[in-house]
DSSP file (Angstrom, degrees, kcal/mol; ACC not computed):
  #  RESIDUE AA STRUCTURE BP1 BP2  ACC     N-H-->O    O-->H-N    N-H-->O    O-->H-N    TCO  KAPPA ALPHA  PHI   PSI    X-CA   Y-CA   Z-CA
    1    1 A M              0   0    0      0, 0.0     2,-0.0     0, 0.0     0, 0.0   0.000 360.0 360.0 360.0 127.1  -69.6  -72.8 -151.5
    2    2 A P        -     0   0    0      0, 0.0     2,-0.4     0, 0.0    17,-0.1  -0.326 360.0-164.8 -63.9 146.0  -71.9  -73.0 -148.5
    3    3 A Q        +     0   0    0     15,-0.1     2,-0.3    16,-0.1     0, 0.0  -0.979  26.8 111.7-131.7 147.2  -75.2  -74.8 -149.0
    4    4 A G        -     0   0    0     -2,-0.4     2,-0.4    16,-0.0    15,-0.1  -0.972  63.5 -32.0 177.1-166.6  -78.3  -74.7 -146.8
    5    5 A L        -     0   0    0     -2,-0.3    13,-2.9    12,-0.0    14,-0.6  -0.594  46.8-176.0 -79.0 127.7  -81.9  -73.7 -146.5
    6    6 A I  E     -A   17   0A   0     -2,-0.4     2,-0.5    11,-0.2    11,-0.2  -0.994   5.5-164.8-124.3 124.9  -82.9  -70.5 -148.3
    7    7 A V  E     -A   16   0A   0      9,-2.9     8,-3.1    -2,-0.4     9,-1.6  -0.929   6.7-169.8-112.0 131.8  -86.4  -69.2 -147.8
    8    8 A R  E     -A   14   0A   0     -2,-0.5     6,-0.2     6,-0.3     2,-0.1  -0.883  16.3-129.0-119.2 150.4  -87.9  -66.6 -150.2
    9    9 A D    >   -     0   0    0      4,-2.4     3,-2.0    -2,-0.3    -1,-0.0  -0.224  46.6 -82.4 -83.7-176.2  -91.1  -64.5 -150.1
   10   10 A E  T 3  S+     0   0    0      1,-0.3    -1,-0.1     2,-0.1    -2,-0.0   0.791 130.7  53.7 -59.8 -29.3  -93.6  -64.2 -152.9
   11   11 A A  T 3  S-     0   0    0      2,-0.1    -1,-0.3     1,-0.0     3,-0.1   0.467 120.7-106.3 -85.6  -1.4  -91.5  -61.5 -154.6
   12   12 A G  S <  S+     0   0    0     -3,-2.0     2,-0.2     1,-0.3    -2,-0.1   0.496  71.7 143.9  90.8   3.1  -88.3  -63.7 -154.5
   13   13 A N        -     0   0    0      1,-0.1    -4,-2.4     2,-0.0     2,-0.4  -0.561  56.5-112.7 -77.4 140.2  -86.6  -61.8 -151.7
   14   14 A I  E     +A    8   0A   0     -2,-0.2    -6,-0.3    -6,-0.2     3,-0.1  -0.592  38.0 171.2 -73.9 124.3  -84.6  -63.9 -149.3
   15   15 A T  E    S+     0   0A   0     -8,-3.1     2,-0.3    -2,-0.4    -7,-0.2   0.649  72.1  18.1-104.1 -23.0  -86.2  -63.9 -145.9
   16   16 A L  E     -A    7   0A   0     -9,-1.6    -9,-2.9     0, 0.0     2,-0.4  -0.959  58.6-179.1-150.6 129.8  -83.9  -66.6 -144.3
   17   17 A D  E >   +A    6   0A   0     -2,-0.3     3,-0.9   -11,-0.2     4,-0.4  -0.825   6.6 172.4-133.4  94.3  -80.6  -67.9 -145.5
   18   18 A L  T 3> S+     0   0    0    -13,-2.9     4,-1.4    -2,-0.4   -12,-0.1   0.593  71.5  77.3 -78.1  -9.8  -79.1  -70.6 -143.3
   19   19 A S  T 34 S+     0   0    0    -14,-0.6    -1,-0.2     1,-0.2   -16,-0.1   0.745 104.4  35.6 -71.1 -20.4  -76.3  -71.2 -145.7
   20   20 A T  T <4 S+     0   0    0     -3,-0.9    -1,-0.2   -18,-0.1    -2,-0.2   0.516 121.6  44.8-107.6  -6.6  -74.6  -68.1 -144.4
   21   21 A R  T  4 S+     0   0    0     -4,-0.4     2,-0.2     2,-0.1    -2,-0.2   0.456  85.0 100.7-117.2  -3.1  -75.6  -68.4 -140.8
   22   22 A C  S  < S-     0   0    0     -4,-1.4    79,-0.1     1,-0.1     2,-0.1  -0.576  83.2-100.4 -76.9 146.8  -74.9  -72.0 -140.0
   23   23 A G        -     0   0    0     -2,-0.2     2,-0.4    79,-0.1    79,-0.3  -0.363  36.5-165.3 -68.3 146.6  -71.7  -72.7 -138.2
   24   24 A R  E     -B  101   0B   0     77,-3.0    77,-2.0    -2,-0.1     2,-0.5  -1.000  18.5-130.9-132.6 133.3  -68.7  -73.9 -140.1
   25   25 A I  E     +B  100   0B   0     -2,-0.4    75,-0.3    75,-0.2     3,-0.1  -0.727  27.3 173.9 -81.5 127.2  -65.6  -75.4 -138.7
   26   26 A L  E     +     0   0B   0     73,-3.0     2,-0.3    -2,-0.5    74,-0.2   0.748  60.7   2.7-103.1 -33.0  -62.5  -73.8 -140.1
   27   27 A E  E     -B   99   0B   0     72,-2.1    72,-3.1    14,-0.1     2,-0.5  -0.987  46.5-155.9-158.7 141.4  -59.6  -75.2 -138.2
   28   28 A I  E     -B   98   0B   0     -2,-0.3     2,-0.4    70,-0.2    70,-0.2  -0.995  29.2-176.5-119.3 123.1  -58.9  -77.8 -135.5
   29   29 A L  E     -B   97   0B   0     68,-2.7    68,-3.3    -2,-0.5     2,-0.6  -0.974  26.8-145.9-132.5 125.3  -55.6  -76.9 -133.7
   30   30 A D  E     -B   96   0B   0     -2,-0.4    66,-0.2    66,-0.2     2,-0.1  -0.813  35.2-128.4 -84.4 119.8  -53.6  -78.7 -131.0
   31   31 A L        -     0   0    0     64,-2.7     2,-0.7    -2,-0.6    64,-0.4  -0.432  10.0-123.6 -73.7 141.4  -52.0  -75.8 -129.0
   32   32 A N    >   -     0   0    0      3,-0.2     3,-1.1     1,-0.1    -1,-0.1  -0.754  16.3-157.3 -79.9 117.0  -48.3  -75.8 -128.3
   33   33 A I  T 3  S+     0   0    0     -2,-0.7    -1,-0.1     1,-0.2    59,-0.1   0.580  85.3  68.5 -75.1  -6.6  -48.0  -75.7 -124.6
   34   34 A N  T 3  S+     0   0    0      1,-0.1     2,-0.3     2,-0.0    -1,-0.2   0.616 107.6  19.2 -86.3 -12.6  -44.5  -74.2 -124.9
   35   35 A S  S <  S-     0   0    0     -3,-1.1    -3,-0.2    54,-0.1    -1,-0.1  -0.993  72.1-110.1-155.2 158.4  -45.5  -70.9 -126.3
   36   36 A N        +     0   0    0     -2,-0.3     2,-0.3    47,-0.1    47,-0.2  -0.374  48.4 153.1 -76.6 166.1  -48.3  -68.3 -126.8
   37   37 A G  E     -D   82   0C   0     45,-1.9    45,-2.7    -2,-0.1     2,-0.3  -0.978  30.3-136.9-173.5-173.7  -49.6  -67.9 -130.3
   38   38 A S  E     -D   81   0C   0     -2,-0.3     2,-0.3    43,-0.3    43,-0.2  -0.975   7.9-156.6-157.2 162.9  -52.4  -67.0 -132.7
   39   39 A T  E     -D   80   0C   0     41,-2.2    41,-2.4    -2,-0.3    -2,-0.0  -0.995  10.1-160.9-145.8 146.1  -54.1  -68.1 -135.9
   40   40 A T        -     0   0    0     -2,-0.3    39,-0.2    39,-0.2     3,-0.1  -0.833  27.2-152.9-124.0  89.7  -56.1  -66.5 -138.7
   41   41 A P    >   -     0   0    0      0, 0.0     3,-2.0     0, 0.0     4,-0.2  -0.275  26.6 -97.4 -66.8 147.8  -57.9  -69.4 -140.4
   42   42 A A  T 3  S+     0   0    0      1,-0.3     0, 0.0   -16,-0.2     0, 0.0  -0.444 113.8  26.3 -59.4 132.9  -58.9  -69.1 -144.0
   43   43 A G  T >  S+     0   0    0     -2,-0.1     3,-1.9    -3,-0.1    -1,-0.3   0.410  79.9 124.6  91.4  -0.5  -62.6  -68.1 -144.1
   44   44 A S  T <   +     0   0    0     -3,-2.0     3,-0.4     1,-0.3     5,-0.2   0.631  69.5  60.4 -69.0 -10.7  -62.5  -66.4 -140.7
   45   45 A D  T 3  S+     0   0    0      1,-0.2    -1,-0.3    -4,-0.2    33,-0.1   0.279  85.8  80.9 -94.3  10.1  -63.8  -63.2 -142.4
   46   46 A Q  S <  S-     0   0    0     -3,-1.9     2,-0.3    32,-0.1    -1,-0.2   0.048 106.1 -20.6-107.1  25.6  -67.0  -65.0 -143.5
   47   47 A G  S    S-     0   0    0     -3,-0.4     2,-0.6    30,-0.2   -26,-0.1  -0.979  98.0 -37.5 166.3-166.7  -69.0  -64.8 -140.3
   48   48 A T        -     0   0    0     -2,-0.3    54,-1.4    -3,-0.0     2,-0.1  -0.774  63.5-128.6 -87.1 122.5  -68.7  -64.3 -136.6
   49   49 A L  E     +C  101   0B   0     -2,-0.6     2,-0.3    28,-0.3    52,-0.2  -0.434  30.7 176.6 -75.0 140.7  -65.6  -66.1 -135.3
   50   50 A F  E     -C  100   0B   0     50,-2.7    50,-2.2    -2,-0.1     2,-0.4  -0.975  13.7-160.4-139.0 157.2  -65.8  -68.6 -132.4
   51   51 A A  E     -C   99   0B   0     -2,-0.3     2,-0.4    48,-0.2    48,-0.2  -0.996   2.4-162.8-138.6 132.5  -63.3  -70.9 -130.6
   52   52 A L  E     -C   98   0B   0     46,-2.6    46,-2.5    -2,-0.4     2,-0.5  -0.943  12.4-145.5-113.4 135.5  -64.0  -73.9 -128.4
   53   53 A R  E     -C   97   0B   0     -2,-0.4     2,-0.5    44,-0.2    44,-0.2  -0.874  13.1-171.4-103.7 130.9  -61.4  -75.3 -126.1
   54   54 A I  E     -C   96   0B   0     42,-2.9    42,-2.9    -2,-0.5     2,-0.3  -0.986  19.9-133.5-121.7 125.1  -61.2  -79.0 -125.5
   55   55 A N  E     -C   95   0B   0     -2,-0.5     2,-1.3    40,-0.2    40,-0.2  -0.589   9.8-140.0 -77.4 135.5  -58.9  -80.4 -122.8
   56   56 A N        -     0   0    0     38,-2.8    38,-0.3    -2,-0.3    -1,-0.1  -0.655  31.1-174.0 -94.6  77.9  -56.8  -83.3 -123.9
   57   57 A A        -     0   0    0     -2,-1.3     2,-0.2     1,-0.1     6,-0.1  -0.348  34.0 -93.3 -73.1 153.7  -57.1  -85.4 -120.7
   58   58 A S        -     0   0    0      3,-0.5     6,-0.2     1,-0.1    -1,-0.1  -0.474  25.7-144.6 -65.0 130.7  -55.1  -88.5 -120.2
   59   59 A A  S    S+     0   0    0      1,-0.2    -1,-0.1    -2,-0.2    -2,-0.1   0.846  99.9  53.9 -66.4 -33.1  -57.1  -91.6 -121.3
   60   60 A A  S    S+     0   0    0      1,-0.3    -1,-0.2     2,-0.1    -2,-0.0   0.884 131.8   7.2 -69.7 -38.5  -55.5  -93.6 -118.5
   61   61 A D    >   -     0   0    0      1,-0.1     3,-2.0     2,-0.0    -3,-0.5  -0.675  64.5-177.5-146.6  85.9  -56.5  -91.2 -115.8
   62   62 A P  T 3  S+     0   0    0      0, 0.0     3,-0.4     0, 0.0    -4,-0.1   0.691  85.4  56.3 -61.8 -18.1  -58.7  -88.3 -117.0
   63   63 A W  T >  S+     0   0    0      1,-0.2     3,-1.5     2,-0.1    -6,-0.0   0.566  82.9  85.9 -88.3  -9.1  -58.6  -86.7 -113.5
   64   64 A A  T <  S+     0   0    0     -3,-2.0    -1,-0.2     1,-0.3    -7,-0.0   0.784  88.9  50.0 -63.8 -27.2  -54.8  -86.5 -113.4
   65   65 A D  T >  S+     0   0    0     -3,-0.4     3,-1.9    -4,-0.3    -1,-0.3   0.359  77.8 130.5 -96.1   6.2  -54.8  -83.1 -115.2
   66   66 A M  T <  S+     0   0    0     -3,-1.5     3,-0.1     1,-0.3    -3,-0.0  -0.346  72.8  23.1 -59.0 136.8  -57.4  -81.4 -113.0
   67   67 A G  T 3  S+     0   0    0      1,-0.3    -1,-0.3    -2,-0.0     2,-0.1   0.428  88.3 138.9  87.3  -1.0  -56.2  -78.0 -111.9
   68   68 A K    <   -     0   0    0     -3,-1.9    -1,-0.3     1,-0.1    24,-0.2  -0.398  62.2 -89.9 -75.3 158.6  -53.7  -77.5 -114.8
   69   69 A T  B     -f   92   0D   0     22,-3.5    24,-2.7    19,-0.2    -1,-0.1  -0.441  36.5-154.1 -73.0 134.9  -53.5  -74.1 -116.4
   70   70 A Q        -     0   0    0     -2,-0.2     2,-0.1    22,-0.2    24,-0.1  -0.809  24.4-108.5-102.4 148.6  -55.7  -73.3 -119.3
   71   71 A P        -     0   0    0      0, 0.0     2,-0.5     0, 0.0    13,-0.2  -0.468  28.0-117.1 -74.3 149.5  -54.7  -70.7 -121.9
   72   72 A K  E     -E   83   0C   0     11,-3.0    11,-1.7    -2,-0.1     2,-0.4  -0.775  32.8-148.9 -82.6 124.7  -56.5  -67.4 -122.1
   73   73 A L  E     -E   82   0C   0     -2,-0.5     2,-0.4     9,-0.2     9,-0.2  -0.790  16.5-177.1 -99.4 139.6  -58.3  -67.1 -125.4
   74   74 A T  E     -E   81   0C   0      7,-2.4     7,-3.1    -2,-0.4     2,-0.4  -1.000   5.4-164.0-133.0 134.5  -58.9  -63.8 -127.2
   75   75 A T  E     -E   80   0C   0     -2,-0.4     5,-0.2     5,-0.2     2,-0.2  -0.947   7.7-179.4-119.3 142.8  -60.7  -63.4 -130.5
   76   76 A T        -     0   0    0      3,-2.5   -27,-0.2    -2,-0.4     5,-0.0  -0.442  59.2 -70.3-112.8-164.4  -60.8  -60.4 -132.8
   77   77 A A  S    S+     0   0    0     -2,-0.2   -28,-0.3     1,-0.2   -30,-0.2   0.854 128.2   1.6 -60.0 -35.4  -62.8  -60.2 -136.1
   78   78 A T  S    S+     0   0    0      1,-0.1     2,-0.4   -33,-0.1    -1,-0.2   0.398 118.2  74.2-134.1   0.5  -60.6  -62.8 -137.8
   79   79 A T        -     0   0    0    -39,-0.2    -3,-2.5   -35,-0.1     2,-0.5  -0.946  51.6-158.0-128.4 140.5  -57.9  -64.0 -135.4
   80   80 A V  E     -DE  39  75C   0    -41,-2.4   -41,-2.2    -2,-0.4     2,-0.3  -0.973  18.9-173.4-112.3 129.3  -57.9  -66.3 -132.3
   81   81 A S  E     -DE  38  74C   0     -7,-3.1    -7,-2.4    -2,-0.5     2,-0.4  -0.889   7.8-159.7-120.4 152.0  -55.0  -65.8 -129.9
   82   82 A W  E     -DE  37  73C   0    -45,-2.7   -45,-1.9    -2,-0.3     2,-0.4  -0.990   4.3-171.1-133.2 144.8  -53.9  -67.8 -126.8
   83   83 A D  E     - E   0  72C   0    -11,-1.7   -11,-3.0    -2,-0.4     3,-0.1  -0.991  14.7-164.6-138.7 124.1  -51.8  -66.8 -123.9
   84   84 A W    >   -     0   0    0     -2,-0.4     3,-1.2     1,-0.3    -1,-0.1   0.484  33.1-150.3 -85.6  -3.7  -50.5  -69.1 -121.2
   85   85 A G  T 3   -     0   0    0      1,-0.2    -1,-0.3   -13,-0.1   -49,-0.1  -0.372  55.0 -37.5  66.7-147.2  -49.6  -66.2 -118.9
   86   86 A S  T 3  S+     0   0    0     -3,-0.1    -1,-0.2    -2,-0.0    -2,-0.0   0.229  96.3 131.2 -98.2  14.2  -46.7  -66.8 -116.5
   87   87 A S    <   -     0   0    0     -3,-1.2     2,-0.1     1,-0.1    -3,-0.1  -0.308  63.2-107.1 -68.1 150.4  -47.5  -70.5 -115.8
   88   88 A S    >   -     0   0    0      1,-0.1     3,-1.5     3,-0.0     4,-0.3  -0.458  25.8-117.5 -74.2 151.4  -44.7  -73.1 -116.0
   89   89 A V  G >  S+     0   0    0      1,-0.3     3,-1.6     2,-0.2    -1,-0.1   0.867 113.6  59.4 -57.5 -38.1  -44.9  -75.4 -119.0
   90   90 A S  G 3  S+     0   0    0      1,-0.3    -1,-0.3   -22,-0.0    -3,-0.0   0.688 103.0  52.8 -67.7 -17.0  -45.3  -78.4 -116.6
   91   91 A S  G <  S+     0   0    0     -3,-1.5   -22,-3.5   -23,-0.1     2,-0.3   0.389  87.6 106.0 -97.6   3.7  -48.5  -76.9 -115.2
   92   92 A R  B <   -f   69   0D   0     -3,-1.6     2,-0.5    -4,-0.3   -22,-0.2  -0.635  66.8-129.9 -91.5 142.4  -50.2  -76.4 -118.6
   93   93 A Q        -     0   0    0    -24,-2.7   -36,-0.1    -2,-0.3     2,-0.1  -0.763  25.9-115.3 -89.6 125.2  -53.1  -78.5 -119.8
   94   94 A A        -     0   0    0     -2,-0.5   -38,-2.8   -38,-0.3     2,-0.4  -0.408  46.2-170.7 -57.1 133.1  -52.7  -79.9 -123.4
   95   95 A T  E     - C   0  55B   0    -64,-0.4   -64,-2.7   -40,-0.2     2,-0.4  -0.977  24.0-154.5-139.0 141.7  -55.6  -78.3 -125.3
   96   96 A T  E     -BC  30  54B   0    -42,-2.9   -42,-2.9    -2,-0.4     2,-0.4  -0.949  15.0-150.9-112.7 137.0  -57.2  -78.5 -128.7
   97   97 A L  E     -BC  29  53B   0    -68,-3.3   -68,-2.7    -2,-0.4     2,-0.6  -0.903   4.3-160.0-106.2 136.1  -59.1  -75.5 -130.3
   98   98 A I  E     -BC  28  52B   0    -46,-2.5   -46,-2.6    -2,-0.4     2,-0.4  -0.977  19.3-170.5-109.8 118.6  -62.0  -75.9 -132.6
   99   99 A I  E     +BC  27  51B   0    -72,-3.1   -73,-3.0    -2,-0.6   -72,-2.1  -0.906  18.4 134.3-116.7 135.7  -62.3  -72.6 -134.6
  100  100 A G  E     -BC  25  50B   0    -50,-2.2   -50,-2.7    -2,-0.4     2,-0.3  -0.907  40.1-115.3-158.8-173.8  -65.1  -71.7 -136.8
  101  101 A V  E      BC  24  49B   0    -77,-2.0   -77,-3.0    -2,-0.3   -52,-0.2  -0.932 360.0 360.0-131.7 156.8  -67.6  -69.1 -137.9
  102  102 A Y              0   0    0    -54,-1.4   -53,-0.1    -2,-0.3   -55,-0.1   0.291 360.0 360.0-136.7 360.0  -71.4  -68.8 -137.8
């Protein structure tokens, strides 16, 4: 159950409810660079869906992966999809998605 700040007016009506509008992380996903895909995380229907992409650069040489292909992300009301297009697997950047709602 979400918890957060709820502000009520003198009559007891809710004027602000941050428990339903604060962001929540639903899933952290390492993308498979070999295929396109999608995910519908549990709870994705409980707010506005968002996805953040984080590149998994090499710790030894973080610049080595510059210029590699990133997946195209698409969101619907409850689903995040990724598409690598026609790029070769060797040119794709390892990527982590952080998916949540706010």
